[in-house]
C-alpha positions in Angstrom: 0.1 0.0 -0.1 3.1 2.1 1.0 4.4 1.8 -2.7 1.4 2.6 -4.1 0.8 5.8 -2.5 4.1 6.6 -3.3 3.3 5.8 -6.9 -0.1 8.0 -7.1 1.3 10.7 -5.5 4.5 10.5 -7.9 2.3 10.7 -11.2 0.2 13.3 -10.2 3.0 15.2 -9.5 4.3 14.8 -12.9 0.8 14.7 -14.2 0.3 18.4 -13.0 3.5 19.5 -14.5 2.9 18.1 -17.8 -0.9 19.7 -17.8 0.6 23.2 -16.5 3.1 23.0 -19.5 -0.5 22.5 -21.9 0.3 18.7 -22.8 -3.1 16.9 -24.0 -4.6 14.9 -21.6 -4.5 12.2 -23.8 -0.9 12.3 -23.8 -0.7 12.7 -20.2 -2.7 9.6 -19.7 -0.7 6.9 -22.1 2.3 8.7 -20.1 0.9 7.4 -16.9 -0.2 3.5 -18.3 3.7 3.4 -19.8 5.3 4.6 -16.3 2.8 2.4 -14.2 4.3 -0.9 -16.3 7.5 0.1 -16.1 7.3 0.5 -12.6 5.6 -3.0 -12.2 8.3 -4.8 -14.3 11.0 -3.3 -12.4 9.7 -4.5 -9.2 7.9 -7.9 -10.1 11.6 -9.8 -9.7 12.0 -8.3 -6.4 8.9 -9.3 -5.0 8.6 -12.5 -6.8 11.9 -13.7 -5.1 10.6 -12.6 -1.5 7.3 -14.3 -1.9 9.4 -17.6 -3.0 11.4 -17.1 0.4 7.9 -17.1 2.4 6.4 -19.6 0.8 9.3 -22.2 1.3 8.7 -21.4 4.6 5.2 -22.0 4.5 5.8 -25.8 2.8 8.8 -26.4 5.3 6.9 -25.8 8.3 4.2 -28.1 7.0 6.6 -31.1 6.1 8.6 -30.8 9.6 5.4 -30.0 11.7 4.5 -33.0 14.1 1.5 -34.3 12.8 0.3 -38.2 11.4 0.5 -37.1 7.6 3.3 -39.2 5.9 5.2 -37.6 3.2 6.6 -39.0 -0.1 10.3 -38.6 -0.4 9.8 -36.6 -3.6 7.5 -34.0 -2.2 10.2 -33.5 0.7 12.8 -33.2 -1.9 10.4 -30.9 -3.9 10.7 -28.7 -1.1 14.7 -28.8 -0.5 14.9 -27.8 -4.2 12.9 -24.2 -3.7 15.3 -23.7 -0.8 18.3 -24.6 -2.7 17.2 -22.0 -5.4 16.6 -19.1 -2.9 20.3 -19.7 -1.4 21.5 -19.4 -5.2 19.5 -16.6 -6.2 19.4 -14.4 -3.0 22.5 -13.0 -2.1 22.7 -13.0 1.6 19.6 -15.1 2.6 18.4 -15.2 6.0 19.4 -17.9 8.3 15.5 -19.3 9.1 16.5 -20.7 5.6 19.7 -22.6 6.1 17.6 -23.4 9.3 14.6 -24.9 7.4 17.0 -26.6 5.1 18.7 -28.6 7.5 15.9 -29.9 8.9 14.1 -31.1 5.9 17.6 -32.8 4.8 17.2 -34.1 8.2 13.6 -35.2 7.7 14.9 -36.9 4.2 17.5 -38.7 5.8 20.7 -36.9 3.9 22.6 -36.5 7.3 25.5 -34.8 5.7 24.0 -32.4 3.9 21.8 -31.6 7.3 25.0 -31.4 9.2 26.1 -28.8 6.6 23.5 -26.5 6.6 22.6 -27.1 10.5 26.2 -26.4 11.5 26.1 -22.9 9.7 23.1 -21.9 11.7 24.7 -23.2 14.9 27.9 -22.8 14.8 29.1 -19.7 12.6 28.7 -16.5 14.2 28.2 -14.8 11.0 25.0 -16.4 10.8 23.6 -14.2 13.5 21.1 -11.5 12.4 23.1 -8.7 14.4 26.0 -9.3 12.0 24.1 -8.5 9.0 25.2 -4.7 8.6 25.5 -4.3 4.9 22.3 -6.0 3.4 21.2 -6.4 0.2 18.2 -5.3 -1.6 16.7 -8.7 -1.5 17.5 -8.6 2.5 16.2 -5.6 2.8 12.7 -6.5 1.0 12.6 -9.6 3.0 12.9 -8.0 6.1 10.3 -5.2 5.3 7.7 -7.8 4.6 8.5 -10.0 7.5 8.2 -6.9 9.7 5.2 -6.3 8.2 3.8 -9.9 9.3 5.0 -10.0 12.8 3.2 -6.5 12.9 -0.2 -7.3 11.3 -0.5 -11.2 11.7 -3.8 -11.4 11.1 -3.1 -10.1 7.3 -1.3 -13.3 6.5 -2.0 -15.7 9.8 -0.7 -18.9 8.0 2.3 -17.6 7.0 3.0 -15.9 10.3 2.4 -19.0 12.0 4.8 -20.9 9.9 7.8 -18.3 10.6 7.2 -18.2 14.1 7.0 -22.1 14.2 10.3 -22.3 12.2 11.9 -19.7 14.6 10.8 -21.5 17.9 12.1 -25.0 16.0 15.5 -23.0 15.6 15.7 -22.0 19.0 14.8 -25.0 20.9 16.2 -27.9 18.5 18.5 -26.3 16.1 21.7 -27.8 18.4 20.1 -31.7 18.7 19.2 -32.1 15.4 23.2 -31.3 14.4 24.3 -33.5 16.7 21.9 -36.2 15.9 23.0 -35.4 12.1 26.1 -36.1 13.1 26.3 -38.9 14.6 23.9 -41.0 11.7 26.3 -39.4 9.2 29.0 -41.2 10.7 27.2 -44.4 11.6 26.3 -44.4 8.3 29.8 -43.9 6.8 31.3 -46.7 9.4 28.7 -48.9 7.8 29.3 -48.1 4.2 33.6 -49.1 5.2 32.4 -52.0 7.0 30.6 -53.7 3.5 33.6 -52.5 1.5 36.2 -54.1 3.6 33.8 -57.5 3.6 33.5 -57.3 -0.2 37.5 -56.8 -0.4 37.7 -59.9 2.1 35.2 -62.1 0.3 37.4 -61.4 -3.3 40.8 -62.0 -1.6 39.4 -65.7 -0.5 37.8 -66.4 -3.3 39.5 -67.3 -6.9 40.5 -64.0 -8.2 39.5 -65.1 -11.5 38.3 -67.9 -13.7 42.0 -69.3 -14.0 42.0 -69.7 -10.4 38.6 -71.8 -10.5 40.2 -73.5 -13.6 43.3 -75.3 -12.2 40.7 -76.3 -9.1 38.8 -78.3 -11.0 41.9 -79.1 -12.9 43.1 -80.7 -9.6 40.2 -82.1 -8.5 40.1 -84.0 -12.0 43.8 -85.4 -12.0 42.9 -87.0 -8.7 40.1 -88.4 -10.0 41.7 -90.3 -13.3 44.6 -91.3 -10.6 42.3 -93.2 -8.8 41.9 -96.8 -9.4 38.5 -97.7 -11.4 36.7 -100.4 -9.5 35.1 -103.3 -11.9 31.8 -103.4 -12.1 29.6 -106.6 -11.0 28.0 -107.1 -13.8 30.9 -107.3 -16.1 32.9 -109.5 -13.3 29.8 -111.9 -13.9 29.9 -111.6 -17.6 33.6 -112.4 -17.4 33.3 -115.5 -15.1 30.0 -116.7 -17.2 32.1 -116.7 -20.4 35.3 -118.5 -18.4 33.3 -121.1 -17.4 31.9 -121.8 -21.1 35.6 -121.7 -21.9 36.8 -124.0 -19.7 33.5 -126.4 -20.7 34.5 -126.4 -24.1 38.2 -126.8 -23.4 37.6 -130.1 -21.5 35.4 -131.4 -25.1 37.3 -133.3 -27.6 37.3 -132.3 -31.1 34.4 -133.2 -33.3 36.5 -135.4 -35.5 38.1 -137.6 -32.6 34.6 -138.1 -31.4 33.3 -138.8 -34.5 36.7 -141.7 -35.2 35.8 -142.9 -31.7 32.6 -143.6 -32.6 33.7 -145.4 -35.8 35.9 -147.3 -33.9 33.4 -148.6 -31.6 30.6 -149.6 -34.2 33.6 -151.8 -35.7 34.5 -153.6 -32.8 
C-alpha cells in the first residue's frame, strides 16, 4: 500500500506539471500507463523472490510439523529444491532458510547435508542476524515484508504461524538436530566402510578370476583320473560266465576225434 501511494503521488505531481505545460490529457494518460508498466516490470523480480522465500517457509513448516501425515520422499525433495534455489538467487539469505533446509535434509535422511546446513546456523557466528550490517536489496525487501507480517499477523495468519514455528524450532532444536545428524552421518559412513571391507575380504578369499577356479577343477579331475576304477559286478559276472563256458569247451574233444571213436566202436 505504501509503494502504491508513492506511485500515485509521483504520477500526480508529474501529471500536474505536464498539464501546466499544456500537454494534452491523452498524452498524459498514456504516459501514466507507460510509467505504471515500467514500475511493475522492474519491481516484480524482487517481489517474486521474496514471495518465494515465505512460500518456502510455509511448505517447510508443513513438512516439519509433527502430525500424522506421511510425506513422500519426492515431496520433501521438491521443498528442498525450492530452498536451494533461494540460496542460489538471494544474496545474503536469512539464517532461517539454512535452518529449514537442514531440518528438511534431516527429515529426508540426508544427514551429511543436514549437518552442513545446521552447522552454519549453530556454529557460524556470521549466521546471527546482528552481523548483517550491509544488507543486499533482496534482504531489505525480505526484512520489510517480515516485519509487516509480525506487526499485522491477521493479514497473513498462515505465514505468520509458519515463521514463528520455524523460529521456535530453530531456537529449541537446532543444536540437537545438528548432533543427531552428525552421529547418523558417522554411523552411515562406518557401515559403508565395513561393507566395502567385507566385499574386499570375500574377493581375496575366493578365486580372483576364472583361472583360479579352472586350476581347482583341474586338480580335482587329475585326482579322479589317478584313482583306480573299480570293476563293475555285471562285468565280473559276464567275465566269469564266459570263463566257465570256455573251461567247459576246453575239456571237450574235437569233433573229428569224437567221430573217430564212434566209428571205431561200431566196427568193433
